[in-house]
KOLKETI-256264 format. One line per 3 residues: their letters; for each residue z, x, y of C-alpha. Coordinates in nm, 2 decimals, padded with zeros to 4 digits. Example, Ala and Ser with C-alpha at 12.3 -4.5 7.8 and 13.67 -1.06 7.14 Angstrom:
% KOLKETI-256264
AS> 00.78 01.23 -00.45  00.71 01.37 -00.11
//
This chain:
% KOLKETI-256264
XXX> -04.00 01.43 00.84  -03.74 01.61 01.05  -03.56 01.47 01.35
XXX> -03.37 01.67 01.61  -03.09 01.52 01.82  -02.99 01.73 02.11
XXX> -02.75 01.65 02.40  -02.98 01.81 02.65  -03.22 01.52 02.69
XXX> -03.14 01.26 02.96  -02.79 01.41 03.01  -02.61 01.38 03.35
XXX> -02.38 01.68 03.37  -02.06 01.69 03.58  -02.01 02.06 03.64
XXX> -01.66 02.02 03.78  -01.51 01.95 03.44  -01.79 02.04 03.19
XXX> -01.85 01.67 03.09  -02.17 01.49 03.07  -02.30 01.14 03.00
XXX> -02.59 01.10 02.74  -02.80 00.82 02.88  -03.04 00.81 02.59
XXX> -02.78 00.69 02.34  -02.56 00.38 02.32  -02.30 00.36 02.04
XXX> -02.21 -00.01 02.00  -01.97 -00.17 01.76  -02.02 -00.55 01.69
XXX> -01.69 -00.73 01.65  -01.62 -01.10 01.59  -01.45 -01.35 01.37
XXX> -01.59 -01.43 01.02  -01.90 -01.66 01.03  -01.96 -01.62 01.40
XXX> -02.31 -01.47 01.33  -02.28 -01.09 01.36  -02.51 -01.00 01.07
XXX> -02.76 -01.27 01.16  -02.77 -01.13 01.52  -02.84 -00.79 01.38
XXX> -03.12 -00.93 01.17  -03.27 -01.09 01.48  -03.26 -00.76 01.67
XXX> -03.42 -00.57 01.38  -03.71 -00.82 01.35  -03.78 -00.82 01.73
XXX> -03.76 -00.45 01.77  -04.12 -00.41 01.63  -04.03 -00.10 01.43
XXX> -04.04 -00.25 01.08  -04.29 -00.40 00.84  -04.22 -00.75 00.72
XXX> -04.16 -00.61 00.37  -03.86 -00.41 00.50  -03.68 -00.71 00.64
XXX> -03.68 -00.96 00.35  -03.43 -01.24 00.34  -03.13 -01.32 00.55
XXX> -02.83 -01.10 00.64  -03.03 -00.78 00.57  -02.73 -00.55 00.62
XXX> -02.52 -00.74 00.36  -02.68 -00.54 00.08  -02.38 -00.53 -00.15
XXX> -02.40 -00.79 -00.44  -02.06 -00.93 -00.36  -02.15 -00.96 00.01
XXX> -02.47 -01.15 -00.08  -02.28 -01.39 -00.31  -01.99 -01.46 -00.07
XXX> -02.20 -01.46 00.24  -01.95 -01.23 00.42  -01.96 -00.87 00.54
XXX> -01.72 -00.64 00.35  -01.83 -00.29 00.44  -01.92 -00.17 00.79
XXX> -02.27 -00.03 00.83  -02.47 00.18 01.08  -02.82 00.12 01.20
XXX> -03.03 00.23 01.50  -03.26 00.03 01.72  -03.48 00.19 01.99
XXX> -03.54 00.00 02.32  -03.66 00.12 02.66  -03.64 00.48 02.54
XXX> -03.27 00.44 02.44  -03.14 00.47 02.09  -02.89 00.20 02.03
XXX> -02.66 00.28 01.73  -02.53 -00.06 01.61  -02.22 -00.06 01.39
XXX> -02.18 -00.39 01.20  -01.82 -00.47 01.10  -01.65 -00.73 00.88
XXX> -01.51 -01.04 01.04  -01.25 -01.13 00.78  -00.89 -01.02 00.86
XXX> -00.84 -00.88 00.51  -01.10 -00.61 00.59  -00.95 -00.51 00.92
XXX> -00.92 -00.15 00.80  -01.29 -00.12 00.81  -01.29 -00.22 01.18
XXX> -01.00 00.01 01.27  -01.17 00.32 01.15  -01.52 00.27 01.28
XXX> -01.43 00.15 01.63  -01.36 00.51 01.72  -01.73 00.59 01.68
XXX> -01.83 00.35 01.96  -01.83 00.36 02.35  -01.92 -00.01 02.38
XXX> -01.83 -00.33 02.20  -02.05 -00.64 02.16  -01.78 -00.92 02.13
XXX> -01.94 -01.22 01.96  -01.78 -01.56 01.99  -01.90 -01.90 01.85
XXX> -02.01 -02.14 02.12  -01.81 -02.42 01.95  -01.51 -02.24 01.81
XXX> -01.45 -01.98 02.08  -01.24 -01.67 02.01  -01.06 -01.69 01.68
XXX> -00.76 -01.49 01.53  -00.98 -01.20 01.40  -01.16 -01.18 01.74
XXX> -00.82 -01.11 01.90  -00.73 -00.85 01.64  -01.05 -00.65 01.66
XXX> -01.09 -00.67 02.04  -00.73 -00.54 02.07  -00.82 -00.24 01.85
XXX> -01.14 -00.18 02.05  -00.96 -00.18 02.38  -00.70 00.06 02.25
XXX> -00.98 00.30 02.16  -01.12 00.28 02.51  -01.43 00.08 02.43
XXX> -01.60 -00.12 02.70  -01.68 -00.48 02.59  -01.96 -00.72 02.67
XXX> -01.93 -01.09 02.56  -02.21 -01.27 02.37  -02.16 -01.64 02.32
XXX> -02.36 -01.72 02.00  -02.48 -02.04 01.85  -02.55 -02.21 02.18
XXX> -02.79 -02.44 02.00  -02.50 -02.61 01.81  -02.47 -02.98 01.88
XXX> -02.10 -02.95 01.93  -02.13 -02.62 02.13  -01.94 -02.57 02.45
XXX> -02.08 -02.24 02.58  -01.91 -02.23 02.93  -01.56 -02.31 02.78
XXX> -01.61 -02.05 02.50  -01.70 -01.79 02.76  -01.39 -01.87 02.97
XXX> -01.17 -01.84 02.66  -01.32 -01.50 02.57  -01.26 -01.37 02.92
XXX> -00.90 -01.50 02.91  -00.85 -01.32 02.58  -00.99 -01.00 02.74
XXX> -00.73 -01.04 03.02  -00.45 -01.11 02.78  -00.52 -00.79 02.58
XXX> -00.50 -00.57 02.89  -00.86 -00.56 03.00  -00.80 -00.71 03.34
XXX> -00.97 -00.42 03.52  -01.29 -00.50 03.34  -01.30 -00.87 03.43
XXX> -01.46 -00.80 03.77  -01.76 -00.63 03.61  -01.75 -00.83 03.28
XXX> -02.10 -00.88 03.14  -02.20 -01.17 02.92  -02.50 -01.34 02.77
XXX> -02.56 -01.66 02.57  -02.76 -01.64 02.25  -02.88 -01.82 01.94
XXX> -02.93 -01.56 01.67  -03.07 -01.83 01.44  -03.34 -01.93 01.69
XXX> -03.39 -01.57 01.80  -03.32 -01.58 02.18  -03.07 -01.47 02.44
XXX> -03.04 -01.62 02.79  -02.83 -01.61 03.11  -02.83 -01.99 03.11
XXX> -02.75 -02.18 02.78  -02.96 -02.48 02.91  -03.27 -02.25 02.94
XXX> -03.38 -02.09 02.61  -03.60 -01.78 02.64  -03.85 -01.63 02.40
XXX> -03.66 -01.34 02.26  -03.35 -01.11 02.26  -03.45 -00.89 02.55
XXX> -03.17 -01.02 02.78  -02.92 -00.90 02.53  -03.09 -00.56 02.47
XXX> -03.11 -00.51 02.85  -02.74 -00.58 02.88  -02.66 -00.32 02.61
XXX> -02.87 -00.06 02.79  -02.78 -00.14 03.15  -02.41 -00.23 03.12
XXX> -02.26 -00.03 02.83  -02.21 00.34 02.89  -02.37 00.63 02.71
XXX> -02.12 00.86 02.53  -01.93 01.10 02.76  -01.95 01.45 02.60
XXX> -01.79 01.79 02.64  -02.07 02.04 02.72  -01.87 02.36 02.67
XXX> -01.64 02.30 02.38  -01.72 02.40 02.02  -01.82 02.15 01.75
XXX> -01.56 01.88 01.66  -01.59 01.56 01.47  -01.36 01.31 01.29
XXX> -01.46 01.17 00.95  -01.44 00.79 00.98  -01.65 00.68 00.68
XXX> -01.73 00.83 00.34  -02.05 00.77 00.14  -02.13 00.90 -00.20
XXX> -02.45 01.03 -00.37  -02.49 01.13 -00.74  -02.69 01.43 -00.63
XXX> -02.48 01.58 -00.34  -02.14 01.42 -00.39  -01.94 01.31 -00.09
XXX> -02.11 01.25 00.25  -01.89 01.26 00.56  -01.99 01.02 00.84
XXX> -01.85 01.03 01.19  -01.92 01.08 01.56  -01.96 01.42 01.71
XXX> -01.68 01.45 01.97  -01.78 01.78 02.12  -02.03 02.07 02.08
XXX> -02.33 02.09 01.85  -02.39 02.15 01.48  -02.69 02.30 01.30
XXX> -02.81 02.23 00.94  -02.64 02.47 00.70  -02.37 02.57 00.94
XXX> -02.03 02.68 00.81  -01.74 02.46 00.93  -01.36 02.42 00.91
XXX> -01.22 02.11 00.75  -00.87 02.02 00.88  -00.69 01.81 00.63
XXX> -00.35 01.76 00.48  -00.21 01.83 00.13  -00.01 01.59 -00.09
XXX> 00.31 01.66 00.10  00.14 01.58 00.44  00.13 01.95 00.55
XXX> -00.19 02.05 00.75  -00.43 02.28 00.58  -00.77 02.42 00.67
XXX> -01.06 02.48 00.43  -01.38 02.67 00.51  -01.70 02.49 00.38
XXX> -02.07 02.51 00.45  -02.24 02.18 00.54  -02.55 02.18 00.33
XXX> -02.72 01.88 00.49  -02.72 01.71 00.83  -02.85 01.36 00.90
XXX> -02.86 01.12 01.20  -02.89 00.75 01.18  -03.23 00.60 01.25
XXX> -03.35 00.24 01.19  -03.21 00.11 00.86  -03.11 00.45 00.72
XXX> -03.06 00.82 00.78  -03.31 01.09 00.85  -03.27 01.47 00.83
XXX> -03.20 01.66 01.15  -03.20 02.03 01.24  -02.91 01.98 01.49
XXX> -02.70 01.71 01.65  -02.48 01.71 01.96  -02.18 01.54 02.10
XXX> -02.22 01.16 02.11  -02.44 01.14 01.80  -02.34 00.96 01.48
XXX> -02.41 01.19 01.19  -02.37 01.23 00.82  -02.28 01.57 00.66
XXX> -02.35 01.67 00.30  -02.19 01.93 00.09  -01.82 01.88 00.20
XXX> -01.63 01.85 -00.12  -01.28 01.68 -00.11  -01.32 01.57 00.25
XXX> -01.12 01.25 00.33  -01.13 00.98 00.60  -00.92 01.10 00.89
XXX> -01.01 01.47 00.85  -01.14 01.67 01.14  -01.44 01.90 01.10
XXX> -01.48 02.18 01.36  -01.67 02.50 01.42  -01.51 02.80 01.23
XXX> -01.19 02.95 01.38  -01.22 02.76 01.71  -01.13 02.39 01.67
XXX> -00.80 02.20 01.65  -00.75 01.89 01.44  -00.77 01.55 01.61
XXX> -00.49 01.30 01.56  -00.53 01.15 01.21  -00.67 00.80 01.18
XXX> -00.39 00.54 01.15  -00.44 00.18 01.04  -00.20 -00.11 01.01
XXX> 00.01 -00.11 00.69  -00.07 -00.34 00.39  00.12 -00.67 00.37
XXX> 00.05 -00.77 00.01  00.07 -00.59 -00.33  -00.02 -00.66 -00.69
XXX> 00.05 -00.48 -01.01  -00.25 -00.34 -01.20  -00.21 -00.25 -01.56
XXX> -00.41 -00.21 -01.88  -00.53 -00.52 -02.06  -00.29 -00.58 -02.35
XXX> -00.42 -00.91 -02.48  -00.54 -00.96 -02.84  -00.90 -00.97 -02.69
XXX> -00.86 -00.63 -02.51  -01.15 -00.38 -02.54  -01.42 -00.63 -02.65
XXX> -01.60 -00.67 -02.32  -01.50 -00.37 -02.11  -01.62 -00.02 -02.10
XXX> -01.32 00.14 -01.92  -00.99 00.01 -02.06  -00.73 00.29 -02.05
XXX> -00.47 00.37 -01.79  -00.63 00.70 -01.72  -00.96 00.54 -01.63
XXX> -00.80 00.27 -01.41  -00.60 00.54 -01.23  -00.91 00.75 -01.16
XXX> -01.10 00.44 -01.03  -00.81 00.35 -00.79  -00.79 00.71 -00.66
XXX> -01.16 00.70 -00.59  -01.12 00.38 -00.40  -00.85 00.53 -00.19
XXX> -01.10 00.79 -00.05  -01.29 00.52 00.14  -01.06 00.22 00.16
XXX> -00.82 00.33 00.43  -00.61 00.01 00.43  -00.53 00.04 00.05
XXX> -00.21 00.20 -00.09  -00.16 00.28 -00.46  00.17 00.40 -00.62
XXX> 00.28 00.45 -00.98  00.56 00.21 -01.10  00.83 00.43 -01.25
XXX> 00.89 00.38 -01.62  00.56 00.20 -01.68  00.19 00.27 -01.70
XXX> 00.12 00.02 -01.42  00.02 00.07 -01.06  00.14 -00.12 -00.75
XXX> -00.18 -00.17 -00.54  -00.11 -00.29 -00.18  -00.37 -00.43 00.06
XXX> -00.42 -00.66 00.36  -00.45 -00.99 00.16  -00.56 -01.16 -00.16
XXX> -00.93 -01.14 -00.06  -00.90 -00.76 00.01  -00.76 -00.69 -00.34
XXX> -00.98 -00.96 -00.51  -01.29 -00.78 -00.39  -01.16 -00.46 -00.53
XXX> -01.09 -00.62 -00.87  -01.43 -00.80 -00.87  -01.60 -00.46 -00.80
XXX> -01.41 -00.29 -01.08  -01.49 -00.57 -01.34  -01.86 -00.54 -01.25
XXX> -01.84 -00.17 -01.31  -01.71 -00.23 -01.66  -01.33 -00.22 -01.62
XXX> -01.08 -00.43 -01.80  -00.73 -00.48 -01.65  -00.44 -00.72 -01.61
XXX> -00.32 -00.82 -01.26  00.02 -00.96 -01.17  00.12 -01.22 -00.91
XXX> 00.06 -01.12 -00.55  00.38 -01.03 -00.37  00.44 -00.95 00.00
XXX> 00.56 -00.60 00.11  00.91 -00.62 00.25  01.05 -00.38 00.51
XXX> 01.40 -00.27 00.60  01.43 -00.28 00.98  01.77 -00.23 01.16
XXX> 01.95 -00.28 00.83  01.79 -00.62 00.77  01.52 -00.73 00.53
XXX> 01.20 -00.83 00.70  00.88 -00.99 00.57  00.53 -01.02 00.72
XXX> 00.44 -01.34 00.91  00.09 -01.45 00.99  -00.08 -01.67 01.24
XXX> -00.25 -01.96 01.06  -00.52 -02.16 01.23  -00.65 -02.48 01.07
XXX> -00.93 -02.70 01.21  -00.92 -03.04 01.04  -01.04 -03.39 01.10
XXX> -00.76 -03.57 01.28  -00.75 -03.85 01.02  -00.63 -03.60 00.75
XXX> -00.40 -03.40 00.97  -00.09 -03.54 00.81  -00.12 -03.36 00.47
XXX> -00.19 -03.03 00.65  00.14 -03.06 00.85  00.33 -03.15 00.54
XXX> 00.20 -02.87 00.32  00.24 -02.60 00.58  00.59 -02.73 00.67
XXX> 00.69 -02.70 00.31  00.58 -02.33 00.32  00.82 -02.27 00.62
XXX> 00.53 -02.29 00.87  00.62 -02.36 01.23  00.36 -02.55 01.45
XXX> 00.30 -02.35 01.77  00.00 -02.53 01.92  -00.21 -02.84 01.87
XXX> -00.54 -02.92 02.04  -00.80 -03.19 02.02  -01.17 -03.13 02.01
XXX> -01.37 -03.44 01.95  -01.28 -03.58 01.61  -01.11 -03.26 01.50
XXX> -00.76 -03.12 01.56  -00.69 -02.75 01.60  -00.35 -02.65 01.46
XXX> -00.19 -02.31 01.50  00.12 -02.21 01.29  00.34 -01.91 01.23
XXX> 00.39 -01.89 00.85  00.55 -01.63 00.62  00.28 -01.44 00.43
XXX> 00.46 -01.56 00.11  00.38 -01.92 00.21  00.01 -01.85 00.24
XXX> -00.03 -01.75 -00.13  -00.19 -02.05 -00.29  -00.19 -02.26 00.02
XXX> -00.57 -02.25 00.09  -00.65 -02.43 -00.24  -00.39 -02.70 -00.17
XXX> -00.51 -02.76 00.19  -00.87 -02.79 00.08  -00.77 -03.04 -00.20
XXX> -00.56 -03.24 00.04  -00.83 -03.26 00.31  -01.12 -03.31 00.06
XXX> -01.27 -02.98 00.15  -01.29 -03.05 00.53  -01.03 -02.80 00.65
XXX> -01.14 -02.47 00.81  -00.86 -02.21 00.76  -00.81 -01.87 00.91
XXX> -00.51 -01.64 00.92  -00.42 -01.29 01.03  -00.11 -01.07 01.03
XXX> 00.12 -01.14 01.33  00.44 -00.93 01.29  00.74 -00.86 01.06
XXX> 01.03 -01.09 01.10  01.37 -01.15 00.93  01.32 -01.30 00.58
XXX> 01.32 -01.68 00.57  01.45 -01.89 00.28  01.27 -01.96 -00.04
XXX> 00.91 -02.09 -00.05  00.84 -02.36 -00.31  00.69 -02.24 -00.63
XXX> 00.41 -02.40 -00.82  00.49 -02.77 -00.88  00.33 -02.80 -01.22
XXX> 00.38 -02.62 -01.55  00.10 -02.49 -01.77  -00.03 -02.55 -02.12
XXX> 00.01 -02.25 -02.34  -00.19 -02.20 -02.66  00.04 -02.15 -02.97
XXX> -00.25 -02.02 -03.19  -00.56 -01.80 -03.17  -00.91 -01.92 -03.24
XXX> -01.18 -02.13 -03.07  -01.10 -02.44 -02.88  -01.21 -02.77 -03.04
XXX> -01.33 -03.08 -02.86  -01.10 -03.30 -03.07  -00.79 -03.11 -02.96
XXX> -00.90 -03.09 -02.59  -00.97 -03.46 -02.59  -00.61 -03.53 -02.69
XXX> -00.47 -03.29 -02.42  -00.68 -03.40 -02.12  -00.48 -03.73 -02.07
XXX> -00.16 -03.53 -01.99  -00.31 -03.22 -01.83  -00.60 -03.06 -01.64
XXX> -00.79 -02.81 -01.86  -00.90 -02.46 -01.77  -01.12 -02.39 -02.07
XXX> -01.43 -02.57 -02.22  -01.48 -02.63 -02.60  -01.57 -02.33 -02.82
XXX> -01.38 -02.08 -02.60  -01.19 -01.81 -02.78  -00.82 -01.82 -02.70
XXX> -00.51 -01.64 -02.83  -00.14 -01.71 -02.86  00.02 -01.71 -02.51
XXX> -00.30 -01.78 -02.32  -00.29 -02.05 -02.05  -00.55 -02.32 -02.12
XXX> -00.46 -02.59 -01.87  -00.21 -02.73 -01.61  00.06 -02.97 -01.73
XXX> 00.11 -03.30 -01.55  00.49 -03.22 -01.54  00.68 -02.93 -01.40
XXX> 00.76 -02.77 -01.74  00.55 -02.54 -01.95  00.42 -02.69 -02.28
XXX> 00.30 -02.51 -02.59  -00.01 -02.68 -02.75  -00.27 -02.62 -03.01
XXX> -00.62 -02.64 -02.85  -00.78 -02.53 -03.18  -00.68 -02.83 -03.39
XXX> -00.96 -02.99 -03.58  -01.00 -03.35 -03.69  -00.90 -03.41 -04.05
XXX> -01.20 -03.55 -04.24  -01.16 -03.81 -04.51  -01.40 -04.04 -04.71
XXX> -01.27 -04.34 -04.53  -01.40 -04.49 -04.20  -01.17 -04.69 -03.98
XXX> -01.22 -04.88 -03.66  -01.08 -04.69 -03.36  -01.06 -04.34 -03.53
XXX> -01.42 -04.25 -03.47  -01.44 -04.29 -03.09  -01.67 -04.07 -02.89
XXX> -01.51 -03.75 -02.76  -01.59 -03.74 -02.38  -01.43 -03.44 -02.21
XXX> -01.38 -03.39 -01.83  -01.53 -03.07 -01.69  -01.26 -02.80 -01.69
XXX> -01.13 -02.66 -01.36  -01.33 -02.37 -01.24  -01.08 -02.09 -01.18
XXX> -01.24 -01.82 -00.96  -01.07 -01.48 -00.93  -00.90 -01.56 -00.60
XXX> -00.79 -01.90 -00.73  -00.64 -01.75 -01.04  -00.46 -01.48 -00.85
XXX> -00.30 -01.74 -00.62  -00.22 -01.98 -00.91  -00.01 -01.76 -01.14
XXX> 00.37 -01.72 -01.13  00.59 -01.42 -01.18  00.59 -01.45 -01.56
XXX> 00.21 -01.47 -01.58  -00.09 -01.24 -01.56  -00.46 -01.27 -01.48
XXX> -00.67 -01.09 -01.75  -00.99 -00.96 -01.59  -01.29 -00.83 -01.79
XXX> -01.66 -00.79 -01.71  -01.74 -01.13 -01.87  -01.42 -01.34 -01.84
XXX> -01.12 -01.43 -01.62  -00.83 -01.56 -01.83  -00.47 -01.66 -01.75
XXX> -00.19 -01.57 -01.98  00.19 -01.53 -02.01  00.33 -01.18 -01.99
XXX> 00.52 -01.26 -02.31  00.27 -01.40 -02.55  00.51 -01.53 -02.83
XXX> 00.70 -01.85 -02.76  01.01 -01.71 -02.93  01.01 -01.41 -02.69
XXX> 00.98 -01.64 -02.39  01.27 -01.86 -02.51  01.48 -01.55 -02.57
XXX> 01.41 -01.43 -02.21  01.49 -01.78 -02.08  01.83 -01.77 -02.25
XX> 01.91 -01.43 -02.12  01.84 -01.55 -01.76
//
């Protein structure tokens, strides 16, 4: 099946400046905070479009196709689909809502002319809503507001709408307030309406708003072909696939193009390549096309070594567009080979060369990531937007068969005007008022400053400014202190002069002094003075962390000690061994838990905590040397 996309259909041409508006296309990016219902809304639009069989739309959050996305229930990678309505092709770009994946939003927002700004009817605009809306307005995108989850019992749709419009004004969108379009919706129940008190039957009010209020792409009718690469895909058969929006001109299948890129020193270079395949987005995937014109979202095959931010133009005619820029990373970790006694048993890729190649491959599509070699070592400093951003990369690598060791997360400092600066973040905590005290105390200890406090029913909404250093490990402590009732969000705010020290971990750890398998008898004796991380019959080695000490100092223990057997039986010595369940250390929890002298050992089957120096004598020597 072949599809042809041409700018000649339904195009209103302005002959005075050779520009035209393509009325048969809408390019719309969906932006919102995490858990406000973006992907569920897309599911609803797909089901009501009438273009799919039931077998094609199985389950919930259809676009979250990645295994990690399904398990965590969040969107990590942006995705493109197309829905047809009233003769108009609506290209929808679903984006992540978590601040750690803001780089995905920053690069794809350039592909859109309109933005569907989704806010929760109860929570209203949240930190990530502000961040992505600001990026969209900077890119010249026209927004419409959708207040979702109006069926929530604690919903307050009119107030949420007012807050969204106030946010739009704060971010410089005052000129759009007079013509601001909005609609209320419940993606879960499958309807959109102009009045939250009057549910409708379907999503047509929202689709009408997308078609009638958002503009079609304005295109240059006379210029030669030009496109910026905003996304990279990969196929085992054709290699890299460049995805982007055509800025000007048209392109044919098999056409020769110029790729404007930069070399390792940052100098511009031009390579001539033939694009072997041309695809446009339709429904849930891509379909071949003979040609595509300005305003279309396309995918090009056959362009080796193309990178995100490169400009593709017609031969000998085009100029490079300004390269894509995203905000700098704020957190870094050290990735190195796994050097534990159990190294190489579970992983398929274990060498420095293999880890380096995998990180370089990730750099091609993860624009918010930075990787640099640490001089004098075989380790790499990997910088990203936050612990979750880097944890998803590590989780992806371990599922692919990689083994590696990861150090404690550290913030990226900057020298500004001769002074050392560190990143600060806006922390927003929604918590029941009765347990607000521990939240204030914990954030205050991490040098957080309270900026705003609001009441909403039985809940308090607290907004702090906190150094990024203070956020490492804070989430777990807040959830424990509030019995899991706190809802926590944060995003980068600015760089400020470095504050004082942030308290380190309050408790020491239990360190195994031997190798072998853990025994119930030994763990039973340890659990009274510690919280264990390992169950019985787990293989451990000297220097591995097996639990958290009740005191602040580290303690070396023998978790493999067996009960000595004799022929005598005595009262009290044959009590039942009843063990408490060990603490479940997820990857993020482990990364936030460790200190500077510790590592997280990551393999396809295990996550272990260990000391950098495995032998107790080496650790003591290092302690004496300061």
